[in-house]
N, C-alpha and C positions, 0 to 999 in steps of 0.2 A: 575534417578529412572524410570525404563522402563514403569511401569504402569501409572506414571504421564503423559507420552506421549501417549501411545497406548490406554488408557481409553477414553479420549476425542476424539482421532483420530478415533477410531472405531465408535463412535457416529456420528461424522461429515461425515465420509466416507460413511456410509450406510443410512444417512438421505435422504428422498425423499420428493418432494412436493405433493405427492399423489400416489395412487395405479396406477401402470403402468408408472409413471413419472420417469424421469432420476434423477441422483444425484442432491441434492440441493446445494452441496458445492464442490468446487475443493480444495483438500488439498495438502499442501506442508510441508515438514520438513526441517528446515533451521538451520544451525549452523555457527559459526564464520568462520571456514576454509572450511566447506563442506566435502564431502566424508564420509567414514565410521566413525561414532561417537560411542564411547564406552558407554555402559550402565552398570548398577550394576548387570547385569546378563551376561550369556555367549553370548548374542545376540547383535551384533552391529547394528546400524541404519544408513541407507544411507541417506545423507542430501545434500541439495543445499548450496553453499556458500552464506553467508549473503550479500556479496558484489554484487552478481548478482541481488539482489532485490533493491539495492541502485543505480544501473546504471541509469543515467539520461534518457536513452532510454527505461527503463522498465516502462511501463505505465499500468501494470496490477493492477486493483483496489483491495484493500485489505479490506476485511470486518472484520475479526477477527484475532488478533494475540494472541497466547497463549504462555506464558513463563512457561516452565516446570521446576520442581525441581529436586533435587538430590545433591550429594556431590559436584558437580561442581558449584552449585549456588553461594556459598560464594566467591570463587576466581573470578567467572565471574562478580559478582557485583563490584569487585575491579579493574577490567580491564577497564581502561578509554577508550581505543579504541573501545572495544566491546560495552560498554555501550553507547557510542556516536552513533555507528551505529544502535544499537537496538532502541535507542530513535527515530532516524529518521524513522525507519520502523514502530514503534508503533504510531508515530504521523500521519502517513498516513492511519491508520486503523480506521474504524468506531467503532470498539469495541476492547478493550484490556483486557486481563485477565491473571491470573496466577494460577498454580496448586502447592500446597505444598510450598516448599522453593523457588519456582520460584518467589514468592512475593518479595524476597530480590533483585532480578535482576530488577523486575518491579519498585520497590521503588528507585533503583539507577538511573532510568531514570527521576525521579521527577514526574512521572505521578500519583503517589499515594499521593502526598502532599495534605493535607487537605481532604483526602478521608478516609472513613471507610474501614478497610481491615482485613483479617484474613489469617493465614498460619497454617502449622502444629503446634500443640500445643508445640512441642519441640523447635520451632523457634520463637514463639511469642515474647518472651523477647528480643531476638536479634533484631528482626524487629523493636520493639519499641525503643530499645536503640540506634541502628544505624541510625534510620530514625525518629526522634522525631516529624516531621511534619505529620507523618501518624497516624491516629487514630486507633490503633490496638485493635481488639476484639479477645478474646481468645476462645470463645465458639462455634460460628456458623460453620456450614458445608461450607457455602459459603455466600458471601456478594456481592450485586450489589449496586454500588454508581455511578449513572450517567451511562456513557458508560464503566466504569471500574468495572471488576468483579475479585474477589479473592476467592480462595477456600482453605480448610484445606488439610489434608494429603491424598495423593494417591487416594483412591476410591472416595473421595469427588469431584475429577475432573470429574467423570462420572455424578454425580448428577448435577454439575454446567452445564455441556454440555447439559444434558437433559432439564434443565431449559432454556437454550439458544435456543434449538430447539423449545420449547413451545413458546418463545417470537418471534422467526422468522417465524415459520411455523404453529403455533397453537397447541392446546392441543392434538387433535387426532394424529398428527404426532409424538408428544413426547411420547404419550402412546404406539403407534405402535412400536417405537424404543425401549422403555423400555421392551415391551413384547419380542421383538426379542432378546434383551440382557439378558432376564430373570432377569431383574433388577426391584426393587420397584420404584414406582413413589411417595411414601409417604415421602421421605426424602426431606423436604423443606429446604431452606437455613438456616432457623432459628433453625433447630434442632441442638442439641449439637453434637460436634465431640467427646465428652466424652460419651460413651454408658454406661448408668447405668446398663444395662443387662450384658455387658461384664465385668464391674467392679465387679458385683456380682459373676460372674463365676470365675474371677481371684482370688477373695478373698476366695471363697468357692471351692478351687481346688479339694477337696475330694467329693464334691457334697452332703455334709451333709444336706444342706437346699434347694437343687434343687427341690425336690418334694413339699416343702412348697411354694416356689416362683411360681411354676406352679399352685398350688392350689389357691394362692392369685389372680393370673391373671384370673382364671376361676370363682372366686367369688367376683370380685371387687365391684360389686354393693351392696354387703352385708355390714352391720355394723360389721366390724371385730374388735376383741379385742385381746390383748396379750394372754388371756386365750384361745381363739379360736385357735390361732396359736400354742400355746404350746400343746393343745390337738391334733392338727393335727400331731405334731412331737412326740407325746407320751411322753412328758416331763411335769414336774410341771412348772407353770408359772415362778417361781423364777429361777429354773435351766435353763429353756429355755431362759429367758432374758439375763442371764449371758453368756451362751454359744454363743448365737447369736451375742451379742455385741463383744465378744472376736474374733469370726471368721470374722464377716462382718464389724466391725469397727464403726457401728452405732446401735442405739437401734432398736428393732422391730418396734416401732411406727414411727420412722423417716424413716425407709426403706419402710414401707407401704405408707407413704405420698408421697415419691418419685415415687413409682410405680403408684399411683393414678394420680399424676401430669403428668407423662410421657404419660399415656393413654389419659388424657384429652388434652394434646398437640396435639396428633395425630388426635383426633376427631375435634379439633378446626381448624386444618390446612386442613383437607381433607373432612369435611362434612359440611352440612348446619344446623346441629342440633343446637338448642338454648343452651345458656349457662346453663340454669336451667336443661335442659334435660341431658346435658353432666355431670353436677355436680352429678346428681342422678345416672347416669349410672356408674360413676367412684367411687361412694361410698362416696362422700362428703356430701350427704344429702341435701345441699342447696348451692346456688351460692356464698353466703358470705363466707362460710367455704372454698370453692374452691379458691376464690379470695385471702384469707389470706395465703393459702398453696402455691399458685403461687408466691406471694410476697416473701415468705421464700425460695422457691426452685429455681424459675426461674427469680426472681427479676423483675417481671413485672406482669401486671394483665391479666386475660384471654382475655378480650376484646382487649387490646393492642396487645397481642400475635397474636390473630386472624387477626387483622388489618394489621399487618406487614408480617405475614407468611402464610396467607391463600393461598392454591393452586388452589381452584375452583373459 
């Protein structure tokens, strides 16, 4: 998967230690045989042979090894010779990580045993079944467990790489890189790889309720009712509730709760606002109502969510 590779590669290649300073990292792309390696696009990638990095005379220190995903990850994870060589390389590194289905290869090295890990949602079941010693999480964008990092599908590799820049070089460097890439810094590892907004757009392909969802976001602090939403759509409450559930797969009240929780997640992770203030801003009225909603939607409490995923 080309973006699994070039997303993090772009981040590391252009990261600097400060204004006017040189590159913070030296990057290399390595494959089993070396040479031009095919991707899932028309563009091949030039690579170094893995054996060159395993030469006893090669004493180049390795800070980070990234296992990238793609259709080749499954056969690669079953290639005993490749896995053995990749294991030696990874054991020399200060930090090891994977993007998307690259977690399958990383798991084959044994370095994920006993670790929390995530991969693309389509591969989570396979990762859990093939490597039962790995504690697989389905939801997060990326996970850090000690010196081992894993990320969900494709663009999540960029989020993970930006978090690594913050760890290595500090938040200003990570923010500068995100600005350069025109990428958001708000996607913490704890955010879900399942976008509620994308799910709403996919279910509502004709855009019947798109204006309603925008209106809800603009009026989140208000005490909204089904009658309010029906009025905004020009429908009776009964007809609105029926049509909304048929199109969106959930009741209007449940959809509203998810929107409120998602907004609260962002504020908990990216601001210093108190829980009571966030609860009021997101329309929960009080912290206890927000806590109960978090338990239903996010399976955790607001305070625990902030403790684990706070960016600032």
